[in-house]
C-alpha positions in Angstrom: 159.3 42.7 177.3 157.0 42.6 180.2 158.2 46.1 181.1 157.4 47.4 177.7 154.0 45.9 177.7 153.2 47.2 181.1 154.3 50.6 180.2 152.1 50.7 177.1 149.2 49.6 179.1 149.7 52.2 181.8 150.1 55.1 179.4 147.2 57.4 179.8 145.2 58.8 176.8 146.9 61.9 175.4 150.3 60.7 176.6 152.6 59.7 173.8 155.0 57.5 175.6 158.0 56.4 173.5 156.3 57.0 170.1 155.9 60.7 170.2 156.1 61.1 166.4 152.9 59.1 165.8 149.9 61.3 165.2 147.0 61.2 167.7 143.9 59.6 166.2 141.2 62.0 167.4 139.1 62.1 164.1 140.1 65.7 163.2 142.5 64.7 160.4 139.9 62.5 158.6 137.2 65.3 158.7 139.3 68.0 157.0 140.1 67.2 153.3 143.7 67.7 152.2 144.5 70.9 150.4 145.0 69.2 147.1 141.6 67.6 147.3 140.0 70.9 148.1 141.7 72.6 145.2 140.6 69.7 142.8 137.0 70.0 144.1 137.0 73.8 143.6 138.5 73.4 140.1 135.8 70.8 139.2 133.0 73.1 140.5 134.4 76.0 138.4 134.6 73.7 135.3 131.1 72.5 135.9 129.8 76.1 136.2 131.7 77.0 133.0 130.3 74.0 131.1 126.7 74.8 132.4 127.1 78.5 131.3 128.3 77.3 127.9 125.4 74.9 127.6 122.9 77.7 128.4 124.5 80.0 125.8 124.4 77.2 123.1 120.8 76.5 123.9 119.9 80.2 123.6 121.9 80.4 120.3 120.0 77.3 119.0 116.6 78.8 120.0 117.5 82.1 118.3 118.7 80.3 115.2 115.3 78.4 115.1 113.3 81.6 115.5 115.4 83.4 112.9 115.1 80.6 110.3 111.4 80.4 110.9 111.0 84.1 110.4 113.2 83.9 107.2 111.0 81.1 105.9 107.8 83.2 106.6 109.4 86.3 105.0 110.3 84.3 101.9 106.8 82.8 101.7 105.3 86.3 102.1 107.7 87.7 99.5 106.8 85.0 97.0 103.1 85.6 97.6 103.6 89.3 97.1 105.4 88.8 93.8 102.7 86.4 92.5 99.9 88.7 93.5 101.7 91.7 91.9 102.0 89.7 88.7 98.2 89.0 88.8 97.1 92.6 89.3 97.4 93.6 85.6 95.2 90.6 84.7 92.6 91.9 87.3 92.9 95.3 85.7 92.3 93.8 82.3 89.1 92.1 83.5 87.9 95.4 85.0 88.5 97.3 81.8 86.8 94.6 79.7 83.7 94.7 81.9 83.5 98.5 81.9 83.7 98.8 78.1 81.1 96.3 76.9 80.4 95.9 73.2 76.8 95.3 72.3 77.9 93.2 69.3 79.4 90.6 71.7 77.0 88.1 73.2 75.9 88.7 76.8 77.1 85.2 77.8 80.6 86.2 77.1 80.5 89.1 79.6 78.8 86.8 82.1 81.7 84.4 81.8 84.1 87.3 82.3 82.3 88.5 85.4 82.4 85.0 86.8 86.1 84.7 86.3 86.7 88.2 87.6 84.7 87.5 90.8 86.5 84.2 91.4 89.9 85.9 91.0 88.9 88.6 93.4 87.7 86.0 95.9 90.9 84.1 95.7 93.0 87.2 96.2 90.7 88.3 99.0 91.3 85.0 100.8 95.0 85.6 100.4 94.6 89.0 102.2 94.4 91.3 99.2 92.2 94.3 99.7 91.5 97.2 97.3 92.4 100.7 98.5 89.4 103.0 98.9 89.7 106.1 96.7 86.7 108.0 95.4 85.4 110.5 98.0 88.4 109.9 100.3 91.1 112.4 101.0 94.4 112.0 99.2 97.0 109.9 101.2 100.5 110.0 99.7 101.2 106.6 101.3 98.2 104.9 99.5 97.6 107.1 96.4 99.5 108.4 93.5 98.1 111.6 92.1 98.7 112.1 88.4 96.4 115.1 87.9 94.7 117.8 89.9 91.4 119.3 88.8 89.1 122.1 89.9 86.2 120.5 91.4 83.6 122.8 92.9 81.7 121.2 95.8 84.6 118.9 96.6 87.0 119.2 99.5 90.6 120.3 99.0 92.7 117.1 98.2 89.6 114.9 97.8 90.0 112.1 95.3 87.7 112.8 92.3 88.5 109.9 90.1 90.3 106.6 90.3 92.4 105.8 87.2 93.9 102.5 88.4 92.9 100.6 91.5 95.5 100.2 94.3 95.8 97.2 96.5 97.1 96.2 99.9 98.2 92.8 101.1 97.5 92.4 104.8 98.0 96.1 105.4 101.1 96.3 103.3 100.9 98.4 100.1 101.2 96.3 97.0 100.4 99.0 94.5 99.2 102.6 95.1 96.0 103.8 93.5 96.4 106.2 90.6 94.0 109.0 91.1 92.9 112.6 90.2 92.7 115.0 93.1 90.5 118.1 93.6 92.2 121.5 94.2 90.6 124.8 95.1 87.4 123.1 96.4 85.6 123.9 99.6 87.2 122.9 103.0 
């Protein structure tokens, strides 16, 4: 036993002695991860990247959904407002006709009341963004005007609007109803 102990003590570093199958403990084996651990690490990184990409896509989809629903709500609100305003335009036309054709046998207070209601209705529609389309003296624009008659009008430009038969309206630069007009032909250029 003493021989064995002496021999172990006299063995120099790097010599294996009797136990040649034992690995040398120089720290290299602990620093390098085993192949299985490296593969698991790479797999976890790839899965993490995949999940992060999916998260970003889902967030983008959610943001797009929010924007789309907000736009759809706004479009629905705008469409409802357009329909309501279109249904009020004949009432506005009726007030204009009543005020243009006054009857002297009717008391003046009646027409003053009509004028008040007409002005208030125009103000409410104006605050909502409704604007009348300019016609008389303007050149005919097929996007804003509907010509129902052409007339010889000396002293007027070709395609100049001579008379407005029914007022047209726009809602925030969108045409609600074209103006119905008479247009000059054969006039001066």
